[in-house]
N, C-alpha and C positions, 0 to 999 in steps of 0.2 A: 721611673722614667715617664709615666703618664703626666706628672706635674710639669715636667720640663716641656712636654709636647703641648700642653695647654698654654703655658707661658709663651712658648715659641710661636704658637698660632696667634696669640694676642699681639706679640711683638711684630710679627709679619704684617698683620692688618694695620696696626698703627704706623709701621714703616711705609707701607704702600700709600696710606693717606698722607703722610708727611711729605713724601717725594712728589706726589701728585700736586699737593698744595704749593710746594716749593716751585715747581715748574710754572705754576700760574701766578707766582709771586704773591701768594695769599698769606697773610700774617699768621693764620691758624696752623701753618706748617710747624711753627715753633712749639706750641703746647703739645701737638700730637707727637712731634719728635721727642719731646721730653719724656712722655710716657714710654715710647719705644726704647729709649736708651736705658731707662731704669729697669725695664724688663730684661734687656740684654745683659746688664750687669749680673743679674741672677744666673742667666743661662751660661755666660762665659765662665763664671766661677765654677759652675758644676762640671763643665767639660774641659777645664784646665787650659783655656786660651787666655792666659794672663795679660798679654799685650792688649787684646781686645777688651778685656775687663777694665784695664787702666784707661784705655781710650774712652770707653763709655762713661767712666767716672768723670773724666775731663769734659765729655760732651754735655753732662748735666749743666755745668757752668756755662758752656758755650751756647747751649740752647737758650738760656736766660739772657745772655749777652746779645745773641743774634736777634732775639725777639725785640729787645729794646732798641738795638741799632737800626733795624729795619724800620721801626716806627719813627725814630727821631734822629737818625744819622745823616740825613741829607742836608742840603743848604738850608740855613735858618731853621734847623731842627724839623724839617719836613721828611716825608717818606724818602727812603734811599733809592736812587735809580740804579739800573745795571750799568757797570763800567768795566773797563779792561785794565790789565796791568801793563806797565811799560816793558819793553824787551829786557831791560836790566832786572826788573822785578821778577819776571818769569824765570830768568836764569838763576836768580837767587833762590827761589823756591825749589827749582829742580836740583840745584846743588845741595840744598839743605836735605832734601829727600835722599839724595845719593850718598851723603855723608853719615846721616844719623841712622838710616836703615841697617847697615851692617854692624854698627856699634850696638844698637838696641838688640839686634838678633843674636849677636855674640853673647851679650849679657844674659839674655833669656836662655840660650843654649847651655851656658856655663853654670848659671846659678839657680835655674828652676827646672822643673820637669815638663816644661812647656813642649807641646807638639808643634811642628812646623814653625820653629822660632824665627827664621828669616822671612818667610812669607807672611807670618803674623806680624812681624816687625814692620814690613813694608806697608801692609794694610793699615797699621796703626799710624805710622809717620805720615803717609800720604793722606789718610783720612783727616788727621789733625790739620794738615795744610789745607785740604779741601774745605773743611768745616770753617776754618778761619776766613778763607776767601769767600765762602758762601755768606758768612755773616757780614762781609764787606760788600756783598752783591757783585763780586767779580765774575765775569764770564768764564774765566779760566778754571774756576772751581769745578766745572763739569768735566774738564779733561782729567783732573785728578780723580774725580769720582769714577770715571770710566775705567781708569787703570786699577783702582781699588776693587771695583766690581769684578773685573776679569780674574784677579788673583783670589779674591774672597770666594768666588764660586767653587774653585778647585779645593780650597782648604775646607770649606764647610761640607762639601760633598764627601771628602775623605773622613771627616769627623762624624759622618752619618747624621748631620743636621740637614736633612733633606728639605724641609720647609724653608730653612734659612738659605740654603743653596738656591732654591727656587726663587726666593725673595730677591736675592742678589742678581739672579738672571733677569728678573723683571726690572730691578734697579738699573741694570746695564742698558736695557731698552729705554727706560725712562730718562736715564742720563743723556743719552743721545737726543731724545726728544727735548729735554731741558736745554741742552746746548743750543739746539736750533731755535727754540722759542726765545731764549735769552739773547741770542745773537740778533734775532729780529727786533726785540725790544731795544737793544743797544743801538741798532741802526736807526730805529724810529726816534729814540731820544736824541741821537746826534743830529738827525735831520731837522728836528723841531728846534734845536738850539741855534741852528744857523739862520 
């Protein structure tokens, strides 16, 4: 268990750095996030949170994609600005989360020895949506992160991943700060375009 604690501490530190850099729209959020997700693949395998493990395997590719997209995804391959979803797009992503979560949870409950299969499924599905929206620099990514953080805190506390539960508590606070900072950046970008 001491190995997991050391790995967990490193993952926590890289996670905090990643979110802080993300709030500041600093490109270094992606390589620090890449280290964090690799460490969590190891942790979640050891504690049998398979949905989280799968999520973090996907995150590896998404970290690389987000890194590139933030650098070159804007107009004329410039840095990407913060933007928002349309009402229809928001509804689409909420519907996707509402449909896939119970299906994923059912599969995990029926075919694995996963603990908290439905809560774990929600954090997985909502995190994938949040991460995709984050790579697109969509303001709404923070709303999904807030929902994920609230559920994840309870799950990790119950699994005795105290450092990780603490990390997600800090993530929750940082997600609110990120939402406010990105909202301000979006408003600023919009007023500059006028």
